[in-house]
N, CA and C atoms as a LAMMPS dump frame, in Angstrom:
ITEM: TIMESTEP
0
ITEM: NUMBER OF ATOMS
528
ITEM: BOX BOUNDS ff ff ff
-5.0000000000000000e+02 5.0000000000000000e+02
-5.0000000000000000e+02 5.0000000000000000e+02
-5.0000000000000000e+02 5.0000000000000000e+02
ITEM: ATOMS id mol type element x y z
1 1 1 N 317.016 -318.677 -200.717
2 1 2 C 317.371 -319.862 -201.475
3 1 3 C 316.1 -320.61 -201.904
4 2 1 N 315.134 -320.758 -201.004
5 2 2 C 313.895 -321.468 -201.343
6 2 3 C 313.102 -320.737 -202.408
7 3 1 N 313.031 -319.43 -202.294
8 3 2 C 312.262 -318.662 -203.28
9 3 3 C 312.937 -318.728 -204.657
10 4 1 N 314.271 -318.753 -204.674
11 4 2 C 314.98 -318.871 -205.941
12 4 3 C 314.747 -320.243 -206.568
13 5 1 N 314.763 -321.288 -205.764
14 5 2 C 314.495 -322.645 -206.262
15 5 3 C 313.059 -322.759 -206.779
16 6 1 N 312.147 -322.142 -206.069
17 6 2 C 310.752 -322.144 -206.514
18 6 3 C 310.628 -321.41 -207.846
19 7 1 N 311.311 -320.256 -207.925
20 7 2 C 311.302 -319.497 -209.167
21 7 3 C 311.858 -320.332 -210.321
22 8 1 N 312.981 -320.995 -210.1
23 8 2 C 313.576 -321.838 -211.143
24 8 3 C 312.65 -322.976 -211.543
25 9 1 N 312.024 -323.586 -210.562
26 9 2 C 311.091 -324.676 -210.851
27 9 3 C 309.974 -324.192 -211.763
28 10 1 N 309.341 -323.072 -211.409
29 10 2 C 308.236 -322.562 -212.219
30 10 3 C 308.715 -322.047 -213.571
31 11 1 N 309.899 -321.487 -213.597
32 11 2 C 310.453 -321.019 -214.858
33 11 3 C 310.653 -322.194 -215.816
34 12 1 N 311.278 -323.261 -215.352
35 12 2 C 311.506 -324.432 -216.206
36 12 3 C 310.204 -325.162 -216.514
37 13 1 N 309.299 -325.17 -215.575
38 13 2 C 307.997 -325.786 -215.82
39 13 3 C 307.26 -325.017 -216.919
40 14 1 N 307.299 -323.688 -216.825
41 14 2 C 306.667 -322.848 -217.845
42 14 3 C 307.318 -323.091 -219.207
43 15 1 N 308.63 -323.149 -219.244
44 15 2 C 309.353 -323.423 -220.476
45 15 3 C 308.971 -324.787 -221.037
46 16 1 N 308.855 -325.783 -220.175
47 16 2 C 308.452 -327.122 -220.595
48 16 3 C 307.038 -327.105 -221.179
49 17 1 N 306.131 -326.389 -220.548
50 17 2 C 304.759 -326.306 -221.049
51 17 3 C 304.729 -325.625 -222.415
52 18 1 N 305.499 -324.564 -222.588
53 18 2 C 305.58 -323.899 -223.889
54 18 3 C 306.13 -324.837 -224.958
55 19 1 N 307.154 -325.56 -224.609
56 19 2 C 307.76 -326.509 -225.54
57 19 3 C 306.771 -327.621 -225.9
58 20 1 N 306.103 -328.143 -224.899
59 20 2 C 305.104 -329.197 -225.133
60 20 3 C 303.968 -328.665 -226.006
61 21 1 N 303.506 -327.468 -225.735
62 21 2 C 302.444 -326.859 -226.522
63 21 3 C 302.874 -326.686 -227.977
64 22 1 N 304.087 -326.232 -228.177
65 22 2 C 304.606 -326.062 -229.525
66 22 3 C 304.673 -327.408 -230.25
67 23 1 N 305.173 -328.418 -229.57
68 23 2 C 305.26 -329.754 -230.155
69 23 3 C 303.874 -330.288 -230.508
70 24 1 N 302.916 -330.11 -229.621
71 24 2 C 301.558 -330.591 -229.876
72 24 3 C 300.901 -329.85 -231.037
73 25 1 N 301.186 -328.566 -231.182
74 25 2 C 300.652 -327.813 -232.317
75 25 3 C 301.228 -328.316 -233.633
76 26 1 N 302.523 -328.607 -233.637
77 26 2 C 303.15 -329.151 -234.847
78 26 3 C 302.562 -330.52 -235.176
79 27 1 N 302.386 -331.352 -234.167
80 27 2 C 301.8 -332.678 -234.392
81 27 3 C 300.354 -332.563 -234.885
82 28 1 N 299.609 -331.633 -234.322
83 28 2 C 298.231 -331.422 -234.745
84 28 3 C 298.182 -331.021 -236.218
85 29 1 N 299.042 -330.101 -236.626
86 29 2 C 299.091 -329.678 -238.032
87 29 3 C 299.479 -330.837 -238.937
88 30 1 N 300.462 -331.611 -238.502
89 30 2 C 300.906 -332.76 -239.291
90 30 3 C 299.79 -333.78 -239.452
91 31 1 N 299.122 -334.108 -238.354
92 31 2 C 298.04 -335.092 -238.413
93 31 3 C 296.864 -334.595 -239.244
94 32 1 N 296.542 -333.326 -239.124
95 32 2 C 295.453 -332.783 -239.939
96 32 3 C 295.816 -332.852 -241.423
97 33 1 N 297.044 -332.535 -241.739
98 33 2 C 297.492 -332.586 -243.127
99 33 3 C 297.406 -334.007 -243.672
100 34 1 N 297.894 -334.973 -242.903
101 34 2 C 297.84 -336.376 -243.343
102 34 3 C 296.399 -336.846 -243.485
103 35 1 N 295.571 -336.46 -242.525
104 35 2 C 294.154 -336.829 -242.576
105 35 3 C 293.487 -336.25 -243.826
106 36 1 N 293.761 -334.997 -244.108
107 36 2 C 293.195 -334.347 -245.293
108 36 3 C 293.661 -335.061 -246.57
109 37 1 N 294.928 -335.422 -246.614
110 37 2 C 295.452 -336.13 -247.789
111 37 3 C 294.768 -337.48 -247.968
112 38 1 N 294.598 -338.22 -246.884
113 38 2 C 293.947 -339.527 -246.976
114 38 3 C 292.512 -339.404 -247.472
115 39 1 N 291.774 -338.47 -246.925
116 39 2 C 290.384 -338.3 -247.351
117 39 3 C 290.326 -337.807 -248.794
118 40 1 N 291.201 -336.876 -249.152
119 40 2 C 291.219 -336.377 -250.537
120 40 3 C 291.488 -337.506 -251.518
121 41 1 N 292.466 -338.335 -251.214
122 41 2 C 292.78 -339.466 -252.096
123 41 3 C 291.601 -340.434 -252.186
124 42 1 N 290.977 -340.715 -251.053
125 42 2 C 289.828 -341.617 -251.047
126 42 3 C 288.695 -341.053 -251.894
127 43 1 N 288.386 -339.787 -251.707
128 43 2 C 287.284 -339.159 -252.45
129 43 3 C 287.596 -339.123 -253.938
130 44 1 N 288.822 -338.75 -254.298
131 44 2 C 289.2 -338.718 -255.714
132 44 3 C 289.106 -340.109 -256.338
133 45 1 N 289.523 -341.131 -255.605
134 45 2 C 289.395 -342.498 -256.117
135 45 3 C 287.931 -342.871 -256.32
136 46 1 N 287.072 -342.466 -255.398
137 46 2 C 285.644 -342.749 -255.542
138 46 3 C 285.071 -342.026 -256.765
139 47 1 N 285.491 -340.778 -256.991
140 47 2 C 285.032 -340.054 -258.167
141 47 3 C 285.48 -340.757 -259.445
142 48 1 N 286.727 -341.202 -259.472
143 48 2 C 287.228 -341.876 -260.668
144 48 3 C 286.481 -343.186 -260.912
145 49 1 N 286.23 -343.953 -259.836
146 49 2 C 285.49 -345.21 -260
147 49 3 C 284.082 -344.958 -260.514
148 50 1 N 283.382 -343.998 -259.909
149 50 2 C 282.01 -343.702 -260.336
150 50 3 C 281.99 -343.162 -261.758
151 51 1 N 282.963 -342.32 -262.096
152 51 2 C 283.02 -341.757 -263.443
153 51 3 C 283.26 -342.838 -264.491
154 52 1 N 284.002 -343.863 -264.127
155 52 2 C 284.278 -344.93 -265.089
156 52 3 C 283.101 -345.892 -265.235
157 53 1 N 282.163 -345.862 -264.285
158 53 2 C 281.028 -346.79 -264.31
159 53 3 C 279.759 -346.193 -264.919
160 54 1 N 279.648 -344.884 -264.96
161 54 2 C 278.396 -344.282 -265.425
162 54 3 C 278.39 -344.15 -266.94
163 55 1 N 277.228 -343.917 -267.462
164 55 2 C 277.044 -343.764 -268.897
165 55 3 C 277.739 -342.494 -269.385
166 56 1 N 278.23 -342.553 -270.597
167 56 2 C 278.896 -341.402 -271.205
168 56 3 C 277.916 -340.235 -271.352
169 57 1 N 276.633 -340.53 -271.471
170 57 2 C 275.62 -339.48 -271.632
171 57 3 C 275.599 -338.516 -270.443
172 58 1 N 275.986 -338.987 -269.269
173 58 2 C 276.009 -338.123 -268.087
174 58 3 C 277.003 -336.966 -268.256
175 59 1 N 278.039 -337.184 -269.028
176 59 2 C 279.067 -336.165 -269.187
177 59 3 C 278.589 -334.989 -270.048
178 60 1 N 277.453 -335.154 -270.71
179 60 2 C 276.871 -334.065 -271.494
180 60 3 C 275.897 -333.233 -270.662
181 61 1 N 275.652 -333.645 -269.438
182 61 2 C 274.657 -332.994 -268.597
183 61 3 C 275.293 -331.995 -267.628
184 62 1 N 274.874 -330.723 -267.694
185 62 2 C 275.377 -329.749 -266.723
186 62 3 C 274.983 -330.119 -265.286
187 63 1 N 273.823 -330.75 -265.127
188 63 2 C 273.382 -331.15 -263.784
189 63 3 C 274.362 -332.153 -263.174
190 64 1 N 274.914 -333.025 -264.005
191 64 2 C 275.894 -334 -263.528
192 64 3 C 277.129 -333.286 -262.977
193 65 1 N 277.621 -332.281 -263.699
194 65 2 C 278.799 -331.551 -263.238
195 65 3 C 278.488 -330.748 -261.979
196 66 1 N 277.282 -330.201 -261.901
197 66 2 C 276.889 -329.495 -260.684
198 66 3 C 276.887 -330.442 -259.485
199 67 1 N 276.362 -331.648 -259.682
200 67 2 C 276.355 -332.638 -258.597
201 67 3 C 277.779 -333.039 -258.221
202 68 1 N 278.649 -333.152 -259.212
203 68 2 C 280.028 -333.525 -258.931
204 68 3 C 280.73 -332.453 -258.106
205 69 1 N 280.543 -331.206 -258.458
206 69 2 C 281.165 -330.111 -257.701
207 69 3 C 280.584 -330.051 -256.298
208 70 1 N 279.281 -330.252 -256.189
209 70 2 C 278.647 -330.254 -254.867
210 70 3 C 279.204 -331.381 -253.998
211 71 1 N 279.393 -332.549 -254.585
212 71 2 C 279.946 -333.68 -253.838
213 71 3 C 281.386 -333.399 -253.41
214 72 1 N 282.155 -332.757 -254.256
215 72 2 C 283.528 -332.414 -253.884
216 72 3 C 283.542 -331.426 -252.726
217 73 1 N 282.65 -330.458 -252.77
218 73 2 C 282.563 -329.5 -251.658
219 73 3 C 282.156 -330.2 -250.366
220 74 1 N 281.2 -331.117 -250.486
221 74 2 C 280.766 -331.843 -249.296
222 74 3 C 281.879 -332.713 -248.74
223 75 1 N 282.761 -333.193 -249.617
224 75 2 C 283.886 -334.003 -249.134
225 75 3 C 284.851 -333.144 -248.324
226 76 1 N 284.951 -331.876 -248.668
227 76 2 C 285.791 -330.959 -247.881
228 76 3 C 285.208 -330.821 -246.485
229 77 1 N 283.885 -330.739 -246.407
230 77 2 C 283.225 -330.657 -245.102
231 77 3 C 283.497 -331.921 -244.299
232 78 1 N 283.53 -333.068 -244.965
233 78 2 C 283.817 -334.328 -244.282
234 78 3 C 285.193 -334.297 -243.636
235 79 1 N 286.141 -333.688 -244.327
236 79 2 C 287.494 -333.579 -243.78
237 79 3 C 287.494 -332.758 -242.494
238 80 1 N 286.699 -331.713 -242.489
239 80 2 C 286.697 -330.81 -241.347
240 80 3 C 285.883 -331.335 -240.174
241 81 1 N 284.973 -332.244 -240.422
242 81 2 C 284.112 -332.758 -239.352
243 81 3 C 284.929 -333.451 -238.27
244 82 1 N 285.906 -334.231 -238.661
245 82 2 C 286.715 -334.957 -237.683
246 82 3 C 287.403 -334.01 -236.722
247 83 1 N 288.031 -332.983 -237.252
248 83 2 C 288.774 -332.055 -236.397
249 83 3 C 287.838 -331.158 -235.604
250 84 1 N 286.7 -330.842 -236.17
251 84 2 C 285.713 -330.064 -235.436
252 84 3 C 285.179 -330.872 -234.262
253 85 1 N 284.977 -332.163 -234.476
254 85 2 C 284.506 -333.036 -233.399
255 85 3 C 285.543 -333.121 -232.281
256 86 1 N 286.802 -333.259 -232.645
257 86 2 C 287.862 -333.309 -231.634
258 86 3 C 287.916 -331.999 -230.848
259 87 1 N 287.795 -330.883 -231.544
260 87 2 C 287.79 -329.588 -230.864
261 87 3 C 286.552 -329.424 -229.997
262 88 1 N 285.435 -329.971 -230.446
263 88 2 C 284.199 -329.904 -229.667
264 88 3 C 284.346 -330.65 -228.347
265 89 1 N 284.983 -331.806 -228.387
266 89 2 C 285.216 -332.572 -227.16
267 89 3 C 286.084 -331.767 -226.202
268 90 1 N 287.109 -331.141 -226.72
269 90 2 C 287.989 -330.317 -225.887
270 90 3 C 287.221 -329.15 -225.258
271 91 1 N 286.413 -328.484 -226.059
272 91 2 C 285.626 -327.357 -225.559
273 91 3 C 284.595 -327.836 -224.541
274 92 1 N 284.02 -328.99 -224.797
275 92 2 C 283.024 -329.542 -223.875
276 92 3 C 283.639 -329.852 -222.508
277 93 1 N 284.835 -330.414 -222.492
278 93 2 C 285.527 -330.691 -221.231
279 93 3 C 285.8 -329.383 -220.488
280 94 1 N 286.26 -328.384 -221.212
281 94 2 C 286.508 -327.076 -220.596
282 94 3 C 285.218 -326.472 -220.063
283 95 1 N 284.159 -326.574 -220.84
284 95 2 C 282.864 -326.024 -220.435
285 95 3 C 282.338 -326.712 -219.173
286 96 1 N 282.379 -328.026 -219.159
287 96 2 C 281.876 -328.767 -217.987
288 96 3 C 282.716 -328.432 -216.756
289 97 1 N 284.019 -328.341 -216.93
290 97 2 C 284.882 -327.978 -215.799
291 97 3 C 284.523 -326.592 -215.273
292 98 1 N 284.372 -325.64 -216.185
293 98 2 C 283.994 -324.282 -215.774
294 98 3 C 282.62 -324.278 -215.116
295 99 1 N 281.721 -325.052 -215.672
296 99 2 C 280.363 -325.144 -215.129
297 99 3 C 280.39 -325.63 -213.682
298 100 1 N 281.158 -326.685 -213.42
299 100 2 C 281.252 -327.244 -212.072
300 100 3 C 281.892 -326.245 -211.104
301 101 1 N 282.963 -325.618 -211.544
302 101 2 C 283.647 -324.643 -210.676
303 101 3 C 282.728 -323.47 -210.357
304 102 1 N 282.061 -322.941 -211.389
305 102 2 C 281.158 -321.816 -211.159
306 102 3 C 279.954 -322.223 -210.311
307 103 1 N 279.472 -323.43 -210.511
308 103 2 C 278.317 -323.903 -209.727
309 103 3 C 278.68 -324 -208.251
310 104 1 N 279.897 -324.411 -207.961
311 104 2 C 280.341 -324.481 -206.559
312 104 3 C 280.508 -323.086 -205.954
313 105 1 N 280.82 -322.122 -206.804
314 105 2 C 280.992 -320.758 -206.301
315 105 3 C 279.625 -320.091 -206.118
316 106 1 N 278.857 -319.996 -207.17
317 106 2 C 277.501 -319.445 -207.141
318 106 3 C 276.66 -320.278 -208.097
319 107 1 N 275.586 -320.845 -207.623
320 107 2 C 274.813 -321.788 -208.421
321 107 3 C 274.191 -321.157 -209.676
322 108 1 N 273.915 -319.874 -209.681
323 108 2 C 273.239 -319.243 -210.816
324 108 3 C 274.201 -318.807 -211.938
325 109 1 N 275.486 -318.728 -211.675
326 109 2 C 276.443 -318.289 -212.696
327 109 3 C 276.493 -319.224 -213.917
328 110 1 N 276.543 -320.538 -213.725
329 110 2 C 276.555 -321.4 -214.915
330 110 3 C 275.264 -321.311 -215.732
331 111 1 N 274.159 -321.067 -215.038
332 111 2 C 272.896 -320.932 -215.758
333 111 3 C 272.893 -319.664 -216.613
334 112 1 N 273.442 -318.595 -216.076
335 112 2 C 273.574 -317.351 -216.845
336 112 3 C 274.488 -317.59 -218.044
337 113 1 N 275.568 -318.338 -217.821
338 113 2 C 276.502 -318.646 -218.897
339 113 3 C 275.785 -319.417 -220.026
340 114 1 N 274.953 -320.369 -219.674
341 114 2 C 274.2 -321.134 -220.669
342 114 3 C 273.241 -320.245 -221.454
343 115 1 N 272.515 -319.403 -220.746
344 115 2 C 271.544 -318.523 -221.397
345 115 3 C 272.243 -317.571 -222.358
346 116 1 N 273.411 -317.1 -222.003
347 116 2 C 274.164 -316.187 -222.867
348 116 3 C 274.659 -316.908 -224.124
349 117 1 N 274.968 -318.178 -224.022
350 117 2 C 275.522 -318.925 -225.149
351 117 3 C 274.472 -319.325 -226.187
352 118 1 N 273.23 -319.468 -225.794
353 118 2 C 272.194 -319.965 -226.705
354 118 3 C 272.014 -319.075 -227.939
355 119 1 N 271.869 -317.757 -227.811
356 119 2 C 271.718 -316.942 -229.032
357 119 3 C 272.912 -317.057 -229.988
358 120 1 N 274.093 -317.158 -229.442
359 120 2 C 275.276 -317.301 -230.282
360 120 3 C 275.22 -318.61 -231.074
361 121 1 N 274.804 -319.665 -230.43
362 121 2 C 274.695 -320.968 -231.083
363 121 3 C 273.644 -320.934 -232.195
364 122 1 N 272.487 -320.37 -231.911
365 122 2 C 271.419 -320.283 -232.905
366 122 3 C 271.866 -319.437 -234.092
367 123 1 N 272.522 -318.33 -233.814
368 123 2 C 273.031 -317.462 -234.862
369 123 3 C 274.066 -318.183 -235.727
370 124 1 N 274.942 -318.934 -235.105
371 124 2 C 275.961 -319.689 -235.828
372 124 3 C 275.313 -320.711 -236.763
373 125 1 N 274.319 -321.434 -236.283
374 125 2 C 273.62 -322.413 -237.124
375 125 3 C 272.941 -321.738 -238.315
376 126 1 N 272.319 -320.601 -238.066
377 126 2 C 271.618 -319.879 -239.125
378 126 3 C 272.59 -319.469 -240.228
379 127 1 N 273.724 -318.886 -239.845
380 127 2 C 274.65 -318.394 -240.858
381 127 3 C 275.431 -319.509 -241.539
382 128 1 N 275.623 -320.614 -240.879
383 128 2 C 276.24 -321.763 -241.568
384 128 3 C 275.309 -322.285 -242.651
385 129 1 N 274.031 -322.314 -242.357
386 129 2 C 273.052 -322.753 -243.339
387 129 3 C 273.004 -321.806 -244.529
388 130 1 N 273.015 -320.507 -244.262
389 130 2 C 273.01 -319.513 -245.335
390 130 3 C 274.275 -319.641 -246.179
391 131 1 N 275.401 -319.833 -245.526
392 131 2 C 276.672 -319.987 -246.219
393 131 3 C 276.666 -321.218 -247.13
394 132 1 N 276.126 -322.319 -246.628
395 132 2 C 276.058 -323.547 -247.415
396 132 3 C 275.166 -323.343 -248.639
397 133 1 N 274.023 -322.715 -248.463
398 133 2 C 273.112 -322.481 -249.584
399 133 3 C 273.756 -321.542 -250.616
400 134 1 N 274.506 -320.54 -250.141
401 134 2 C 275.191 -319.634 -251.061
402 134 3 C 276.186 -320.407 -251.911
403 135 1 N 276.952 -321.295 -251.28
404 135 2 C 277.914 -322.097 -252.033
405 135 3 C 277.21 -322.998 -253.039
406 136 1 N 276.063 -323.558 -252.656
407 136 2 C 275.321 -324.413 -253.582
408 136 3 C 274.857 -323.596 -254.795
409 137 1 N 274.452 -322.356 -254.565
410 137 2 C 273.99 -321.505 -255.665
411 137 3 C 275.128 -321.094 -256.595
412 138 1 N 276.353 -321.1 -256.111
413 138 2 C 277.503 -320.66 -256.902
414 138 3 C 278.161 -321.777 -257.707
415 139 1 N 277.61 -322.972 -257.654
416 139 2 C 278.231 -324.108 -258.342
417 139 3 C 278.335 -323.867 -259.84
418 140 1 N 277.263 -323.38 -260.453
419 140 2 C 277.281 -323.158 -261.896
420 140 3 C 278.339 -322.118 -262.276
421 141 1 N 278.419 -321.028 -261.512
422 141 2 C 279.431 -320.001 -261.786
423 141 3 C 280.839 -320.566 -261.641
424 142 1 N 281.032 -321.38 -260.619
425 142 2 C 282.349 -321.984 -260.396
426 142 3 C 282.726 -322.91 -261.546
427 143 1 N 281.747 -323.656 -262.041
428 143 2 C 282.011 -324.548 -263.177
429 143 3 C 282.395 -323.752 -264.411
430 144 1 N 281.692 -322.652 -264.659
431 144 2 C 282.012 -321.817 -265.82
432 144 3 C 283.421 -321.248 -265.707
433 145 1 N 283.77 -320.776 -264.519
434 145 2 C 285.115 -320.228 -264.321
435 145 3 C 286.162 -321.309 -264.56
436 146 1 N 285.91 -322.512 -264.056
437 146 2 C 286.833 -323.623 -264.261
438 146 3 C 286.97 -323.976 -265.737
439 147 1 N 285.844 -323.902 -266.455
440 147 2 C 285.872 -324.193 -267.885
441 147 3 C 286.776 -323.201 -268.616
442 148 1 N 286.585 -321.906 -268.337
443 148 2 C 287.411 -320.897 -269.012
444 148 3 C 288.882 -321.026 -268.613
445 149 1 N 289.119 -321.323 -267.354
446 149 2 C 290.508 -321.494 -266.912
447 149 3 C 291.139 -322.692 -267.62
448 150 1 N 290.385 -323.779 -267.752
449 150 2 C 290.913 -324.972 -268.43
450 150 3 C 291.152 -324.721 -269.911
451 151 1 N 290.362 -323.834 -270.514
452 151 2 C 290.605 -323.511 -271.924
453 151 3 C 292.011 -322.951 -272.124
454 152 1 N 292.446 -322.131 -271.196
455 152 2 C 293.758 -321.501 -271.32
456 152 3 C 294.898 -322.437 -270.949
457 153 1 N 294.612 -323.469 -270.19
458 153 2 C 295.694 -324.335 -269.719
459 153 3 C 295.797 -325.644 -270.488
460 154 1 N 294.876 -325.907 -271.407
461 154 2 C 295.017 -327.133 -272.197
462 154 3 C 295.68 -326.801 -273.535
463 155 1 N 296.564 -327.632 -273.942
464 155 2 C 297.335 -327.407 -275.17
465 155 3 C 296.429 -327.333 -276.393
466 156 1 N 295.431 -328.182 -276.418
467 156 2 C 294.548 -328.274 -277.576
468 156 3 C 293.795 -326.955 -277.811
469 157 1 N 293.208 -326.396 -276.766
470 157 2 C 292.408 -325.186 -276.96
471 157 3 C 293.258 -323.914 -276.942
472 158 1 N 294.427 -323.943 -276.314
473 158 2 C 295.273 -322.749 -276.247
474 158 3 C 295.672 -322.276 -277.648
475 159 1 N 295.935 -323.217 -278.543
476 159 2 C 296.299 -322.852 -279.919
477 159 3 C 295.141 -322.115 -280.595
478 160 1 N 293.928 -322.664 -280.462
479 160 2 C 292.763 -322.048 -281.106
480 160 3 C 292.468 -320.671 -280.525
481 161 1 N 292.624 -320.522 -279.234
482 161 2 C 292.364 -319.229 -278.593
483 161 3 C 293.312 -318.176 -279.148
484 162 1 N 294.571 -318.527 -279.311
485 162 2 C 295.55 -317.578 -279.847
486 162 3 C 295.3 -317.305 -281.331
487 163 1 N 294.991 -318.372 -282.063
488 163 2 C 294.791 -318.247 -283.498
489 163 3 C 293.607 -317.337 -283.82
490 164 1 N 292.522 -317.494 -283.08
491 164 2 C 291.313 -316.71 -283.352
492 164 3 C 291.186 -315.459 -282.475
493 165 1 N 292.188 -315.181 -281.648
494 165 2 C 292.18 -313.975 -280.819
495 165 3 C 291.038 -313.919 -279.81
496 166 1 N 290.769 -315.035 -279.175
497 166 2 C 289.626 -315.115 -278.249
498 166 3 C 290.004 -314.905 -276.787
499 167 1 N 291.253 -314.636 -276.512
500 167 2 C 291.662 -314.567 -275.102
501 167 3 C 290.936 -313.466 -274.342
502 168 1 N 290.786 -312.292 -274.929
503 168 2 C 290.091 -311.188 -274.24
504 168 3 C 288.636 -311.548 -273.932
505 169 1 N 287.962 -312.148 -274.898
506 169 2 C 286.566 -312.551 -274.706
507 169 3 C 286.432 -313.553 -273.571
508 170 1 N 287.289 -314.573 -273.567
509 170 2 C 287.174 -315.606 -272.541
510 170 3 C 287.6 -315.1 -271.159
511 171 1 N 288.567 -314.212 -271.125
512 171 2 C 288.975 -313.619 -269.833
513 171 3 C 287.844 -312.781 -269.247
514 172 1 N 287.173 -312.012 -270.117
515 172 2 C 286.013 -311.222 -269.642
516 172 3 C 284.918 -312.126 -269.12
517 173 1 N 284.636 -313.208 -269.83
518 173 2 C 283.583 -314.128 -269.362
519 173 3 C 283.986 -314.82 -268.064
520 174 1 N 285.26 -315.113 -267.921
521 174 2 C 285.747 -315.729 -266.685
522 174 3 C 285.554 -314.792 -265.511
523 175 1 N 285.791 -313.511 -265.718
524 175 2 C 285.724 -312.526 -264.628
525 175 3 C 284.299 -312.101 -264.282
526 176 1 N 283.313 -312.431 -265.088
527 176 2 C 281.928 -312.055 -264.777
528 176 3 C 281.383 -312.764 -263.597
């Protein structure tokens, strides 16, 4: 009877933990979505305000559009920083707990764990930097692709593209 009661207790406890985990995952997704929406709206409003305040001459400059795309990309990184920081705190708590437990078992195990983690961290920083620079280099290509895509989706230019038979040319340039 006692073993059956213990089994039931752990079974329901396990079920409760699964349910709680599922609920927390849904809440996490919901909060991340709302957070992303708030930041996106804020950034878009800032772009609109700045665009309405600057000289019209800036709109003729490709460098201006490159800076705008770069700023939009950086705003995406801003959205992710909050959640990365929250995850970092969680990982840090887990790491410190593991460190303390391992230190009580064998004092050299946590030190080995630290030494093993350092190359991974350095490698991660290196490739994030390379990835960021690659994205910065692709801004002009992305702008060109957006330009060709907008040609096909705006009513004004769609007529001219059809009239002069330019769709094949612009599609090829978009795909380059």
